[in-house]
N, C-alpha and C positions, 0 to 999 in steps of 0.2 A: 862493278863497272857502271859508269854513268851512260845512260842512253841519250845521245845528243839530240835526237828527234823529239823525245819526250820533254827534255829540258827546254828546247826552243819553243815547243807548244805551250808549256807552262809559263814561260816568260811572256809570251804574247798574251795569254789569257790574263796574267797578272796586270799587264798594262791596260787591257780592256776594262777590267773591273775598276782599276783606279780612275779611268776616264769617266766612269759612271758618277763619281762624286761631283766633279765640275758639271756634268750633265744634270745632276740633281739640283745644283745651284742655279742653273738656267731655268729649270722646270719650276722650282719653288720661287725664284726671283720674279719670273713673269706672272705668277699667280698672286703676288702681293700687290699692294698699292704702290704708286711711284715713289712715295716718300720713304719707303722702307726696303726698296729692292737691294741696295748695297748691303745693308745689314743682314738680310736674308741670305744673300750669297756668301757673305763673310762667315756666317755660322757653319756653312758646309766646308769652306776652305780651312777654317781654324780647326775643324774636326780632324783634318788630315794631319795637321801639325801635332795636336795634343795626343791623338791615338798612336801615331807613329812613335813618338818618344816613349810613351807608356809601354807599347808593344815590345820595343827593343829592350827596355830595362827589365821588365818582368812579365808582361802580358803573354807573350808566346809561351813562356815556361809554365805559367799558371794554367793556360788553356790546353797545352799539348804535351807537356812532359808526363810520360806514362811510367816513370820509374816506380817500382813497387806495384806492378800492374794488378789492378782489379780489387784491391782491398783497402780497408780503412779510409783515411781521409781522401785517398785518391779517387774515390767515387764522387767526391764533391769538388775537389780542386786539384790541379796538377802539382808537380813538384817544383824544385828550384834549380834543377841541373842546368837549365839554359838561361839563367839570369844574365842579362847583357848580351844575349845570343852567344855566350861562350860555349864552345863545343859543337856549334852548329856547322861551321865552315866545312869540316872534313866528313860530315855525316851524310848518310843517304836516307831519303824518305822511307819510312817503314809504315806499311799499311796495318790497320787494326783488324784483327781476326777475332770474331766472337763465336765461341762454341760452348754450348751448355751454360751460358751466363758468365763464362770466364773470358777475359780480354787478354789477348796476347798481341805483341807487336813483332812483325817480322818483315824483312825486306822482300819485295816481290821478286820473282825470278827474272822478270823482264821489266822494261819501262822504268828502270830506276832513274831518279833525278835527284839533284842536291837538296838536302833538307833546308838549306838557306832559301831556295826558290819556293819550297812549300811554305816556309814561314812568311815570305813576302806575299805570296798569294793569299794566305789567310789574313794577313794584315789589311789588305784592301777590303775584305769583308767586314772587319771590325770598324774600319773608317766609315763606310757608308751606313752601317747600322746606327752609329751615333748621329751622323748627319741627318738621317731620316726623321729622327725625333723632332728636330728643330721646326719642321713644318707646322706643328701643332701650336707653337707659341709665337708665331709671326707678329710683328708690329709692337711687341710689348715687353720683351725680355732684356735685362741688362746684359751687355756683351760679356763683361767679366764674370758674371754669375753663370752664363752659359759655358764659358771656358772651364770653370771649376766643375760644373755639373758633368761636362763631357768626360773629364778625367776621372771623377768619382764613379760615374755610371759605368764606364768601360771597365774599371777595376772591380767594382762590387757586383756588377750584373753581367756584362758581356763575357768577360773572361771565364767566370764559373760556368755560365750557360753553354758556351762553346765546348768546355770540357765535358759537361754532362752529355751532350748530344754527339759530339765528334771526337772528343779526346780520351775516350775510355771511361767516362763517368757512368753514373747509375742509369741514365737513360740509354746510353750505348749498350750497357749490359742487358737491359731489358729487351732491347731489339727494336727501338724506335727507328723509323726511316725518315730521313730528311736529306735529300740528295744534295741540295745546294743552298739551303738556308731559309725555308719557309718558316720554321720554328725559331731557329737561332737568330735570324735577321729580322724578318718581317713581323712575326707575332711579338717577338721581344721588343722591337722598336715601337710597334703600335700600342702595346700595353703601357710602355713608358710615356708615350705621347699623351695618352688619355690621362695618366696621373699628373703630368705637368700642366695640362690644360686646366685641370681642376685646381692645382696649386696656385697658378697665376690668375685664374679667373678670366672673365670675358673682356674682350677689347672694348674700349670706350666707344659707345655708339653702335655696338653689335646689335643687329637686327633692326636698327633705327636708321642707320646711314648705309648708303651703298658701299660695299667693299669688294667690288668686282676686280678681277685680274687686270692689271694695267697694261700688260704687253703679251698678248697671246702668241705673237711670233716667237718670243723667247720660250714660252711654254712648249711650243712644237719643236723648237730646236733642242730643248732639253729632253723631250720625249725621244727624239731621234737618237741622241747620244746615249740615253739609257737603253733603248732597244738594241742599239749596236753593241754596247758594252756588255749587255746581258748574255750574249752568246759566250763570252768568256766566263761570265758568272756561272752559267749553268753547264755548258759543255765542258768547261775547264774543271768543274768539280769531279769529273770522272778521273782526273789526274793522269790521264793517258789519252793519246790520240787514237782511239779505237772505235769499235762499233757502238758501244754505249754512249760515247761522246757524240757520235753522229745522231743517235736517237735523241739525246738531250737537246742537241742543236735544232733538229726538226720540230720536236715538241714545243720548244720555246717559240718558234715562229708561228706554228699552228695556233696554239692557245692565245697568243697575243693578238693575232689577226681576228680570231673569232670573238674574243672579249671586246675588242675595240668596236667591231661591228654590232655586237649585242648591245653595248651601251648606247650606240647611236639609235638603234631601233627603239630602245626604251625611251630615249629622249623624244623621238619623233612621235611615238604613240602617247606619251604622257604630256609633253609640253608643246607638241606641234612643230618642232624644229630640231634638227641635229646640229650640234655645235663643235667647234674646234677644241674647246676645253673638254667636251665629252669624249671625243676620239682619243685625246691625249690621256685622259683619266682611265678610259677603258683599256687602252694599251698597257698602261702601268698595272692595272688590276689583273690583266691576263698574265703579265710577266711575274707578278707576285704569286699568283695561285699555282702556276706551273712549276715554280722553283722547287718545292719539296718533292715533286713527282716526276720531274722531267726525264730522269734516267731509269724510271721504273715502269712506265706505262707505254702502251702503243699509241700511235698518232690519233686513232679514233677516240681514245680516252682523253687525249689532250683537247680535242674538240669539245667534249663534254665539260671538262674542267674550265675551259675558256668561256663557254656559254654560261655556266654557273657563276663564274667570277664577274663577267660583264653585267649580267642582270642583277646578281646579288649586291655587288658593290655600288651599282647605280642607285639602288634604293637605300643602301646602308649609309651613304653619305648624308642622308637626310635625318639620321638618328640624332645628330647633335642638336637639331632644332626641337625635336620632340623631348629630348632628355635634358636640354639646357646647358650643354657644355660647349665651349668655343674652341673647337678643333679647327684652327684657321685654314689649313690647306688639306683637310680630309685625310690625315695620316691614319686615323682610326678606321674610317670607312673603307679605305683602300688597302692598307697594309695589314692591319689586324684582322679585318674580316676576310680579305683575300687570302691571307696566310692560313687562316683556319679552314677556309673552303678547300684549299689545295692539300693541306695536311690530312684532313679527314677523308676527302675524296680518294686519296691514295689508299686508304684502308679498304676501299671497295674495288678499285681497278688496278692495283699493282700487279704487274705480270712478270717482272724480272727481279729476282732477289739480288740484293747488293752484297750482303754478307754471306759467306759460304756456310753451307750446312743448314740454311733456314728455308723452309718452304713457305713462300709468301705469295701464293698465286691469287688470281682474281677471286674476290669473295663471292661474287655472283656465280662463279663456276666451282665452288667448293673450297675456296681458300680458307685460311684460318680466321675465325671470328676474333681471336685474341689480338690479331694485328690491328684490327679496327679499334679495339680498346686502347692499344698503345698509341694509335694516331690521335685519339681523343685526349689521352693522358698527357702527352707531350705539350700541346697547346695550353692545357689547363695549368700544368705545373710551371711552365716557362712564363706564360702570361701572368699568372698569379704572382709569381716571385718578382717579375719585372715591375708589375704595377705597384706592389707594396714597397719594394726597395726604392723605386723612382719617386714615389710620394714622400717617403722618409727623407731621401737626399734633397729633394726639392724643398721640403718644409724647413729643413735645417738651414739651407742656404737662404731661404726667404726670411727666416727669423734672425739670421746673423748679418749678412751683408745686403740682404734684400735682393729679390729675384726680378722684380718688375720695375720698369722705369717710371718716373713720375708722370702724372696725367698730362701735364703741360708738354712734356717732351714727347709723349705719345701722340698728342694732337698735332704738334709741330712736325713730327716725323723723326723716327729713330735714326735715320741716316745723318741728318744735320746735328741732332742732339748728341749722338754717340760718336760718330766718325768725322763730323765737320765736313761732310761731303754730300753731294747729291748725285744721283744716277744720271740725271739729265740737266743740261744747262738750258733752262726755259726762257732765258732773257732774249731780247731782240738781237738778231745777228745782222750786222750791217755789211755793206759791200766791201768795206776795208778789212773785214775779218775780225773787228773789235766787237765784243759783246757787252751788253749792258744788263744789269746795273752795276756789276762788280768791276768792269774794266773802265778804261778812260772814256771820256765823253766821245760820242761818235762825231766825226768831222761833218761840217756842213756840206750838204749836197749842192752840186752845181748843175745848172741847166746846161745840157749838152745839145748843140744843134745836130740834127740828123745829117 
């Protein structure tokens, strides 16, 4: 039997998570220079197109088909029973149960909802993970190369990693906890972002020319959309409108607010002023860090995680200057570092087990030390795999079709050189409504008596 309430809840959460990608487009677009805002936003929107098609054709099956549960190649990649989403329409979502290292799939006694809705929900996670990577290569990537990278990366990296952690793969069987995607989404994307930043190299004029955000109002708008959508991201990952969903909802708000405030305090003490970019970055850092832990910890622990994320990421974004890599929009400093903070902190403060039969209490109160080890293993395994494969994919694209636009095009602006558009018409606007220089000549003005 399908539970209509749960189905409605999951449809709403799916729409909220999808909204996060346009929100990310605003967030990233405002952080770039004016001459590349459209390209930056397009990289997020095209991720929606590419990942959706790949997900329907084979992605969902590779990530979540658990046929032949627990053995052989299914520890690494899913099966092919759901290619083209065939067989999904009449199916009901089955939760994964892990006992003694063995994975079984069985429908819950209550809160059943269509498997098609679960597939749509997980699709939105795959989309935003790919889109997140684009922030590291702003201003200098070929659009066609990015489209190809998005397809290959989703296929070779995201789908297998989702299977490892959420779909019955080897990390599932070991017992790693990742409630809503700290490892699958943020560490995965952050490691890929670092690899691509190294493949493409530094922007022309990096550290010599000012590369400040051109529109902080867009950044704050994007932050608001991300914050709003993230409630579907985190609370929706319970897959039921219950007490755990309520806990995840509250922890999301708490950690985000604390992290945003902590970032502002760091800025004030370090730089002498608190900034709008700081509050936006701090909020996103808090959202990232609480994601793996939101359904497992009490709100007091969410305060701790938010504080660690706000302070830690505020300093981590400066690593690119010390280490010499051009991560344009701080994907590494916020998403990779923030994801690691949340995943590892979970090993210390988890209070509520997600998988039946597992005792994963607070480490400081006698919980299992082995769980902390798993929370370290997950980021290392996923981050390492994502970095290596992203670097290989990026290098192959760079050596074949080229990944970086020519220097002249970069200086002119990727919006004009790639899309033949500009984000803003900066010509003079006359009273007649005709603009110059591209429009007809402005009419001569007449002196009008008062």
